[in-house]
C-alpha positions as CSV (number, residue, x, y, z in Angstrom):
1,M,20.6,-0.5,-18.2
2,S,21.6,1.5,-21.2
3,T,24.1,4.0,-19.6
4,A,25.6,4.9,-23.0
5,R,22.3,6.2,-24.2
6,V,21.7,8.0,-21.0
7,R,24.9,9.9,-21.2
8,R,24.2,11.1,-24.7
9,H,20.9,12.5,-23.6
10,L,22.0,14.2,-20.4
11,G,22.9,17.9,-20.7
12,P,26.1,19.2,-19.0
13,D,24.1,19.9,-15.7
14,G,21.9,16.8,-16.1
15,R,21.6,14.2,-13.3
16,L,20.7,10.5,-13.6
17,V,19.0,9.0,-10.5
18,L,19.2,5.2,-10.1
19,T,17.8,3.0,-7.4
20,T,18.7,-0.7,-6.9
21,P,18.2,-3.2,-4.0
22,N,21.0,-2.8,-1.4
23,P,23.1,-6.1,-1.4
24,F,24.2,-5.4,2.1
25,Y,20.9,-5.2,3.6
26,A,20.7,-7.3,6.7
27,V,17.3,-8.8,5.8
28,H,18.7,-9.9,2.4
29,F,21.4,-12.1,4.3
30,V,18.7,-13.6,6.5
31,E,16.5,-14.4,3.5
32,F,19.5,-16.1,1.9
33,L,20.0,-18.3,5.0
34,L,16.3,-19.1,5.6
35,S,14.6,-19.2,2.2
36,A,14.6,-21.7,-0.7
37,A,16.9,-20.8,-3.6
38,E,13.9,-20.0,-6.0
39,A,12.2,-17.7,-3.5
40,R,15.3,-15.7,-2.5
41,W,15.7,-13.1,-5.3
42,N,13.5,-10.8,-7.3
43,G,13.6,-12.3,-10.8
44,E,13.6,-8.8,-12.3
45,H,17.0,-8.1,-11.0
46,V,19.9,-10.0,-12.7
47,A,22.7,-9.0,-10.4
48,W,23.5,-7.6,-7.0
49,I,25.2,-4.2,-7.5
50,C,26.9,-2.2,-4.8
51,A,27.9,1.6,-5.0
52,F,31.5,0.6,-5.9
53,T,30.4,-1.5,-8.8
54,L,28.0,1.0,-10.0
55,G,30.4,3.8,-9.8
56,N,32.8,1.8,-12.1
57,L,30.0,1.1,-14.6
58,L,29.0,4.7,-14.7
59,A,32.7,5.8,-15.3
60,R,32.9,3.5,-18.1
61,R,30.1,5.4,-19.8
62,G,31.3,8.9,-19.1
63,L,29.4,9.5,-15.9
64,E,30.6,9.9,-12.4
65,L,29.0,9.4,-8.9
66,D,27.6,12.7,-7.5
67,Q,25.8,11.3,-4.4
68,C,25.2,7.9,-2.9
69,V,22.4,7.4,-0.3
70,Y,21.2,4.3,1.5
71,F,17.4,4.4,2.0
72,T,15.1,2.3,4.1
73,R,11.4,1.6,3.3
74,S,10.6,1.3,7.1
75,R,8.8,4.4,8.1
76,R,9.5,3.8,11.8
77,L,13.2,3.5,11.2
78,R,13.3,6.6,9.1
79,Q,11.5,8.4,11.9
80,L,13.9,7.3,14.5
81,L,16.9,8.1,12.4
82,R,15.6,11.5,11.6
83,L,15.0,12.2,15.3
84,L,18.6,11.2,16.0
85,H,19.9,13.2,13.1
86,L,21.6,10.0,11.7
87,P,21.9,8.8,8.3
88,C,20.6,5.3,7.6
89,P,23.4,2.7,8.0
90,R,24.1,0.6,5.0
91,W,23.2,-2.7,6.6
92,L,19.6,-1.4,7.7
93,A,19.0,0.2,4.2
94,S,16.8,-1.8,1.7
95,T,17.6,0.4,-1.2
96,L,20.6,2.1,-2.7
97,V,20.0,5.4,-4.4
98,V,22.7,6.9,-6.6
99,V,22.9,10.2,-8.5
100,A,25.3,10.5,-11.4
101,K,26.4,13.4,-13.5
102,P,28.4,13.8,-16.7
103,A,32.1,13.2,-16.0
104,R,34.4,16.2,-16.5
105,E,36.3,15.6,-19.7
106,E,40.0,15.7,-19.4
107,A,42.2,17.4,-21.9
108,P,44.1,15.2,-24.1
109,A,47.6,14.4,-22.9
110,Q,49.2,16.5,-25.7
111,L,47.3,19.6,-24.5
112,R,48.1,18.9,-20.9
113,R,51.9,18.8,-21.7
114,S,51.8,21.9,-23.7
115,A,50.0,23.9,-21.0
116,R,52.7,23.0,-18.6
117,A,55.5,24.3,-20.9
């Protein structure tokens, strides 16, 4: 992911939407226990990334987390959660959806000190 380039192309009100497999999804844990090593993971994904790690990566590139949502592909589970007015719990969510925005730029330390005086 080239987050440095994304930041340059985002306008001040722009948003970046990222999706990644949820590393805390219960089915992934079961697959880990029951599957052969070569069959466990999607070869297109080089690392498991949680919201905390993704937030740190984005912050290093001048972006900040705006929203983080756990999403399930299961239509029945989505319908049940909607009926109960509940968000999808992290361990039942197959996908992590993150929305990032440009970070607010802080004034240099010298300017902050002069503003206090």
